[in-house]
Structures are given as structure tokens and as C-alpha cells.
ZAMARGU-4260 file (C-alpha; in steps of 0.2 Angstrom, whole numbers, plus 5000, padded with zeros to 4 digits):
<rodrens>
0) 5000/5000/5000 | 5006/5017/4995 | 5002/5031/5008 | 5003/5049/5002 | 5001/5065/5013
5) 4995/5081/5003 | 5000/5096/5014 | 4991/5109/5004 | 4976/5121/5002 | 4961/5111/4995
10) 4950/5126/4994 | 4960/5130/4977 | 4956/5121/4961 | 4975/5118/4958 | 4977/5106/4973
15) 4961/5097/4969 | 4967/5094/4951 | 4984/5088/4956 | 4975/5075/4967 | 4964/5070/4952
20) 4980/5066/4943 | 4987/5056/4957 | 4970/5046/4958 | 4971/5043/4939 | 4988/5036/4939
25) 4984/5025/4954 | 4969/5018/4945 | 4976/5015/4928 | 4995/5011/4931 | 4999/5006/4949
30) 4997/4988/4955 | 4997/4995/4973 | 4983/5002/4983 | 4984/5020/4987 | 4979/5030/5002
35) 4978/5049/5003 | 4979/5060/5019 | 4974/5078/5016 | 4983/5088/5029 | 4979/5107/5030
40) 4993/5119/5030 | 4987/5125/5047 | 4994/5109/5054 | 5012/5113/5050 | 5009/5131/5056
45) 5003/5124/5073 | 5015/5110/5075 | 5029/5114/5064 | 5039/5103/5052 | 5043/5092/5067
50) 5024/5088/5070 | 5022/5084/5052 | 5037/5072/5053 | 5030/5063/5068 | 5013/5062/5060
55) 5020/5055/5044 | 5030/5042/5054 | 5015/5036/5064 | 5005/5035/5049 | 5019/5026/5039
60) 5018/5038/5025 | 5029/5034/5009 | 5028/5052/5002 | 5022/5070/5006 | 5017/5083/4993
65) 5015/5100/4999 | 5019/5118/5001 | 5036/5120/5010 | 5046/5135/5015 | 5064/5136/5011
70) 5068/5136/5030 | 5058/5120/5033 | 5070/5106/5039 | 5065/5094/5025 | 5080/5083/5030
75) 5069/5076/5045 | 5058/5068/5032 | 5071/5062/5020 | 5082/5053/5033 | 5067/5042/5036
80) 5065/5038/5018 | 5050/5048/5015 | 5049/5056/4998 | 5046/5075/4998 | 5039/5084/4983
85) 5037/5102/4985 | 5022/5111/4977 | 5029/5128/4971 | 5024/5140/4984 | 5037/5154/4985
90) 5053/5147/4977 | 5059/5130/4970 | 5070/5119/4980 | 5087/5113/4973 | 5088/5097/4984
95) 5071/5089/4982 | 5059/5087/4967 | 5047/5101/4963 | 5030/5101/4956 | 5033/5117/4946
100) 5027/5125/4930 | 5032/5132/4913 | 5028/5149/4920 | 5038/5158/4906 | 5027/5149/4893
105) 5011/5154/4902 | 5017/5172/4902 | 5020/5171/4883 | 5003/5164/4880 | 4995/5178/4889
110) 5005/5191/4879 | 5001/5183/4862 | 4982/5183/4867 | 4982/5201/4871 | 4993/5206/4856
115) 4981/5197/4844 | 4967/5208/4851 | 4976/5224/4846 | 4982/5230/4863 | 4996/5242/4865
120) 4996/5245/4883 | 5000/5231/4895 | 5001/5228/4914 | 5004/5214/4926 | 4998/5211/4944
125) 5008/5199/4954 | 5019/5196/4969 | 5038/5200/4970 | 5050/5186/4973 | 5038/5172/4971
130) 5044/5161/4957 | 5028/5158/4948 | 5023/5176/4948 | 5041/5182/4943 | 5043/5170/4929
135) 5025/5173/4922 | 5029/5192/4921 | 5046/5188/4913 | 5038/5178/4899 | 5024/5191/4897
140) 5036/5205/4896 | 5048/5196/4884 | 5035/5192/4872 | 5028/5209/4871 | 5046/5217/4869
145) 5048/5205/4854 | 5034/5214/4846 | 5043/5230/4848 | 5033/5237/4862 | 5046/5242/4876
150) 5039/5256/4886 | 5021/5252/4889 | 5022/5238/4902 | 5016/5242/4920 | 5019/5231/4935
155) 5012/5230/4952 | 5020/5218/4964 | 5020/5227/4981 | 5007/5215/4989 | 5014/5201/5000
160) 5008/5183/4996 | 5003/5180/5014 | 4993/5196/5016 | 4975/5199/5013 | 4972/5209/4997
165) 4960/5221/5005 | 4974/5228/5016 | 4983/5234/5000 | 4967/5241/4992 | 4971/5260/4992
170) 4988/5257/4983 | 4981/5244/4971 | 4966/5255/4967 | 4977/5270/4963 | 4988/5260/4952
175) 4974/5253/4942 | 4965/5270/4940 | 4981/5277/4933 | 4983/5263/4919 | 4980/5270/4902
180) 4963/5266/4894 | 4962/5250/4884 | 4976/5241/4895 | 4978/5222/4895 | 4980/5217/4913
185) 4988/5200/4915 | 4987/5193/4933 | 4999/5180/4940 | 4984/5169/4945 | 4965/5169/4946
190) 4965/5175/4964 | 4974/5191/4959 | 4963/5193/4944 | 4947/5192/4954 | 4955/5205/4966
195) 4958/5216/4951 | 4940/5214/4945 | 4934/5219/4963 | 4945/5235/4963 | 4938/5240/4945
200) 4920/5237/4952 | 4924/5248/4967 | 4932/5261/4956 | 4920/5262/4942 | 4932/5255/4929
205) 4923/5246/4916 | 4929/5228/4912 | 4934/5224/4898 | 4930/5241/4890 | 4943/5251/4900
210) 4954/5236/4906 | 4954/5218/4900 | 4959/5206/4913 | 4966/5188/4912 | 4971/5176/4926
215) 4979/5159/4927 | 4973/5142/4934 | 4956/5140/4927 | 4948/5141/4945 | 4930/5138/4940
220) 4923/5144/4957 | 4932/5160/4955 | 4928/5162/4936 | 4910/5158/4936 | 4906/5169/4951
225) 4915/5184/4945 | 4906/5198/4936 | 4911/5199/4922 | 4915/5181/4920 | 4934/5179/4922
230) 4945/5174/4908 | 4959/5163/4912 | 4973/5151/4906 | 4970/5133/4909 | 4985/5122/4914
235) 4987/5104/4912 | 4987/5101/4931 | 4980/5084/4931 | 4995/5078/4920 | 5006/5085/4933
240) 4998/5075/4947 | 4999/5059/4936 | 5018/5062/4933 | 5020/5065/4952 | 5012/5049/4957
245) 5023/5040/4944 | 5038/5048/4952 | 5033/5043/4969 | 5030/5025/4965 | 5048/5024/4957
250) 5055/5033/4972 | 5049/5019/4984 | 5060/5006/4975 | 5074/5018/4971 | 5077/5029/4987
255) 5091/5039/4978 | 5077/5048/4969 | 5070/5057/4984 | 5086/5068/4985 | 5086/5072/4966
260) 5082/5089/4959 | 5069/5081/4947 | 5056/5093/4942 | 5038/5090/4936 | 5033/5103/4924
265) 5014/5108/4922 | 5012/5116/4905 | 4999/5129/4900 | 4985/5122/4888 | 4975/5137/4882
270) 4967/5153/4885 | 4948/5152/4891 | 4942/5169/4884 | 4927/5175/4895 | 4919/5192/4897
275) 4933/5200/4906 | 4944/5200/4891 | 4932/5198/4876 | 4936/5214/4867 | 4948/5221/4854
280) 4958/5236/4857 | 4958/5243/4839 | 4947/5257/4834 | 4948/5253/4816 | 4930/5250/4812
285) 4934/5239/4796 | 4946/5228/4806 | 4933/5226/4820 | 4921/5221/4807 | 4933/5208/4800
290) 4937/5201/4818 | 4918/5200/4821 | 4915/5191/4805 | 4929/5178/4809 | 4922/5175/4826
295) 4905/5172/4820 | 4911/5160/4806 | 4925/5151/4814 | 4916/5135/4812 | 4916/5137/4793
300) 4931/5136/4781 | 4934/5154/4777 | 4948/5162/4769 | 4955/5180/4765 | 4944/5181/4749
305) 4929/5179/4761 | 4936/5193/4772 | 4938/5205/4757 | 4920/5203/4753 | 4915/5211/4769
310) 4925/5227/4769 | 4929/5240/4756 | 4948/5237/4757 | 4961/5231/4745 | 4970/5215/4750
315) 4986/5225/4753 | 4978/5238/4764 | 4968/5225/4773 | 4984/5215/4778 | 4993/5231/4783
320) 4979/5237/4794 | 4975/5220/4801 | 4993/5217/4806 | 4994/5234/4814 | 4979/5229/4825
325) 4983/5211/4829 | 5002/5208/4825 | 4998/5194/4813 | 4992/5191/4795 | 4973/5188/4791
330) 4978/5170/4786 | 4987/5165/4801 | 4974/5173/4813 | 4961/5163/4805 | 4971/5147/4806
335) 4975/5151/4825 | 4957/5154/4828 | 4952/5138/4819 | 4964/5127/4829 | 4958/5135/4845
340) 4940/5131/4841 | 4945/5113/4835 | 4954/5111/4852 | 4939/5117/4862 | 4928/5104/4853
345) 4940/5090/4857 | 4940/5096/4875 | 4921/5099/4878 | 4912/5086/4866 | 4911/5068/4863
350) 4910/5070/4844 | 4922/5058/4835 | 4937/5068/4827 | 4931/5063/4809 | 4914/5072/4813
355) 4922/5087/4819 | 4933/5088/4804 | 4917/5087/4793 | 4908/5100/4804 | 4922/5113/4802
360) 4924/5110/4783 | 4942/5104/4785 | 4947/5098/4767 | 4965/5093/4771 | 4966/5085/4788
365) 4984/5080/4786 | 4990/5097/4784 | 4978/5104/4797 | 4984/5091/4809 | 5002/5096/4806
370) 4998/5114/4810 | 4988/5108/4826 | 5003/5099/4832 | 5015/5113/4829 | 5004/5125/4839
375) 4998/5113/4853 | 5013/5102/4854 | 5003/5086/4851 | 4991/5077/4839 | 4973/5080/4840
380) 4969/5063/4847 | 4983/5064/4860 | 4977/5082/4864 | 4959/5075/4867 | 4966/5061/4878
385) 4976/5073/4889 | 4963/5087/4891 | 4945/5081/4889
</rodrens>
């Protein structure tokens, strides 16, 4: 029997999704029975790491997954052969495995999303010296700079991770009020994005008309209750839990692994565009008309000629103005939208892939599949298997 302690906050979707991944591995791949103990972070706060160690020994735990501080004496667990996997909390550990993320890629994904919607002003709301916040900002910033936008990135990271956001309300409110109109605000997670929405509501700032807001984690409880509904980046968290369980089972027979710096990376999957970011920043009425036409007809096989029939512009002028607004060509914008729509159908429906192909009017599936793999990193079937 394999006994695992989860020392984390189960009020968050992230931790719950990790546990689902562990459960999936235990059912599909393991020959052992698995038992999970959900230990709240308050236990460590009350009894210290020594109390956690004693509890783990009494319960005969094989591994513990949790939020640890850099000053926690992890060695107390390791010397008893208990595997410790750190869930990224503030910083990565160098001496034990981490459940971490491709945070830079997440920031890049957020930047591309906003750039394609014509934004010229960008902001980031996060926490200073917190690895997942810092690296998401770095990826966000670098992707924007690559598009030639260097001086329009605003950052607010004065709030401490352990403090209540309302304590920082006056400063945060002042910062948001001073952002330029039509700013794209990327937040380090859904909690901060929800805080930004609340500040905008209290300050009379319209979302997304004045500020478009995007979070991370796809915490559905937060997104569905927020007003307007929060846009967010979905992460492949269950896959991270699955790989973590796989690593734990290996570490039981190979104790050297518990002192390795093996990292389990959780990758961003897609942007879930809800009301808080469902807007284009361009004021070009013809480009807005084109964007609306693409959005309404994305389930059909449309091309640049179809677009030209909608507006009184030459192809050259259309391409110039479209790229100025979105940072990409009409053709590539349509392809990206079609791939995202195709992916959403893979995730949310039980339709056979062949039926989806027919429904979308895809004539050359081989070519489309190659484009899909280039953008999503896997084939449509594998994408469905991982993300449905």
C-alpha cells in the first residue's frame, strides 16, 4: 500500500486537480493500493515541520506533497526515507523534486492573446520574489518586447503573498486607476485577477471596455462567480499529478530519487476567453468588422477572399491594417482561431474527430493536423486524451 500526505490548500482548484491526477495514475497504472491523507497547511503552522514528521512516521507515509518554506527542515523527512515533493509555493527547491510549471510559457501565451486583440498597453499584477509570479511576468514581458513594444508595460507587485488583498486596496486601486485606457492586465493567478475585478468594480472602471483582465489556473469557482466572468489560462494540472504519482512509485524502490532535483513541469494548455477580456483594442471599424466576421464564422472554412468581401479594402491595405491591429496576418489569425476552436471541441464534446473535421469543413486533415501539432505540441487525438 502506498500512503501519500497532501499538505496543501484544498480550497483551490490547483490542489484538487493535482489530486485527480494522482488518483488517475493509481487507478490506471499502479498495482498497489493508494491511500491519501489531506493535511491542511494550518497543521504545519501549529505543530511545525517536526509535528508533520511525527505524524508521517506514525501513519507510515511513503511520500508527502506540499507547500514548504525554504527554512523547513526537509531533511527530517528524507532521513526516514519519506519522499518529499514540493508544490511551488514561493521558490523552487534545489535538493528535492518540485511540482513546478512552465511559467515563462504561460506568460508568453497571455501576451500573444492580448497582442492578437490589438492591445498596445500592458500591465501585470503579481507578487515580488515568488517564482511563479516572477517568471510569468518575465515571459509576458519578453513576448511583448519581441513585438517592439518596450515602454508600455506596467507592473504592480507590492502586495505580499501571505497578506489579505484588501489591506493593499488603496495602493492597488490607485495603480489601476492610473493605467491607460484599453490596457491588457495579466494577473499571476485567478485570485489576483478576481481582486483586480473587485477593485475595478469599486472604482467604476469598466471591464473589459477600459481594462481587459486575464488570470491563470482556470479556477472555475472564481471564474464563474466573478462579474464579468473571468478569463483565464488553463493548465494541464492533472497531468502534473499523474507524473507526480509515477515519480513517487519509482522513488519507493529507488530511494536515491528522493534527493534528486527532478522537476515535474505543468504546462499551459489554452486561454479560456470569457467576458473579462472579450474585446479588441483597435478602433479601426473595418478591422473590428473583420474580427467579428471571423468570430461568427470560425466553424466554417473561410479564407482571405471571404474577408475581402466584407469590407471596402484592397488586400494589401487589409493586411497592413490587420497586422497593425493584431500583430499577425489575416491568414494566420484565421488558422490560429480555427485550431483553438477545434481544440475546444476536442475538450468539451464527445464528437468523433472525423465528425468534427466534417463539421468545420476541413478539406486537408493531414495538413491541418500538422499545424495543430505545431501549435499545441501534440496530435489532436493525444490532445483529446490529455485534456478532455
